[in-house]
C-alpha positions in Angstrom: -0.1 0.1 0.0 1.7 3.0 -1.0 1.0 6.8 0.2 0.2 9.6 -1.7 3.4 11.9 -1.7 3.1 15.2 -0.5 4.1 17.9 -2.9 7.0 19.3 -0.8 8.4 15.8 -1.0 7.7 14.7 -4.7 10.9 16.3 -5.9 13.0 14.5 -3.0 11.5 11.1 -4.0 12.3 11.7 -7.7 16.0 12.6 -6.8 16.0 9.6 -4.7 14.5 7.1 -7.6 16.9 8.9 -9.7 19.9 8.2 -7.2 18.7 4.3 -6.8 18.5 3.9 -10.9 22.5 5.7 -11.3 23.8 3.3 -9.0 21.9 0.4 -9.9 23.5 0.6 -13.4 26.7 1.7 -12.2 26.7 -1.9 -10.5 25.8 -3.6 -13.4 22.6 -4.9 -12.2 19.2 -5.0 -14.1 15.8 -3.8 -12.2 15.3 -7.4 -12.0 18.3 -8.7 -10.3 18.0 -5.6 -7.9 14.5 -6.2 -6.7 15.7 -10.1 -6.3 18.6 -8.7 -4.1 16.6 -6.2 -2.1 13.5 -8.9 -1.9 11.1 -6.3 -3.2 9.0 -6.7 -6.6 10.6 -5.3 -9.8 7.3 -3.6 -10.3 8.0 -1.3 -7.2 11.4 -0.9 -8.2 10.5 0.1 -11.8 7.8 2.7 -10.0 10.5 4.0 -7.7 13.0 4.3 -10.4 10.8 6.1 -12.6 12.0 9.9 -13.4 9.0 11.7 -13.5 7.1 9.9 -10.6 7.1 10.2 -6.9 6.3 7.1 -5.3 5.9 7.0 -1.7 7.7 3.3 -0.3 8.8 2.4 3.5 11.7 2.9 5.0 12.5 -1.1 5.2 12.4 -1.0 1.5 14.7 1.8 1.4 17.3 -0.3 3.8 16.6 -3.6 1.6 17.6 -1.4 -1.4 20.5 -0.1 0.2 21.8 -3.3 1.5 21.8 -4.9 -2.1 23.3 -1.9 -3.5 26.1 -2.4 -0.8 25.4 1.4 0.5 23.9 3.1 3.3 20.4 4.5 3.2 22.3 8.1 4.2 24.1 7.4 0.7 21.2 7.0 -1.3 19.2 10.2 0.1 22.6 11.8 -0.1 23.3 11.1 -3.4 20.6 13.5 -5.0 21.6 14.9 -8.0 20.6 18.6 -6.8 20.2 19.9 -3.6 16.8 21.6 -2.7 18.5 24.6 -2.4 19.4 24.7 -6.3 15.7 22.8 -7.1 13.6 25.6 -5.4 16.0 28.6 -7.0 13.4 30.8 -8.5 14.9 32.6 -11.5 15.0 36.6 -11.2 
């Protein structure tokens, strides 16, 4: 059961999904293989990694994905492509 992502967190979830996808590819893993290692469904991983979709998922899934990628959950969160200060910056 997935909860709707609050608008203020939308970009954060998208960035996290992109970080997971990027590291998965750097590790040479398919979505199927990472999902198997993390003990989650491939369809959930696909939604998490989708670049234009904000998918809320559990901390347990985050920890399982991090373990499968041999990093900490904090590493994944900190691996965002752009910090909030850049994303939320408005052009003048």
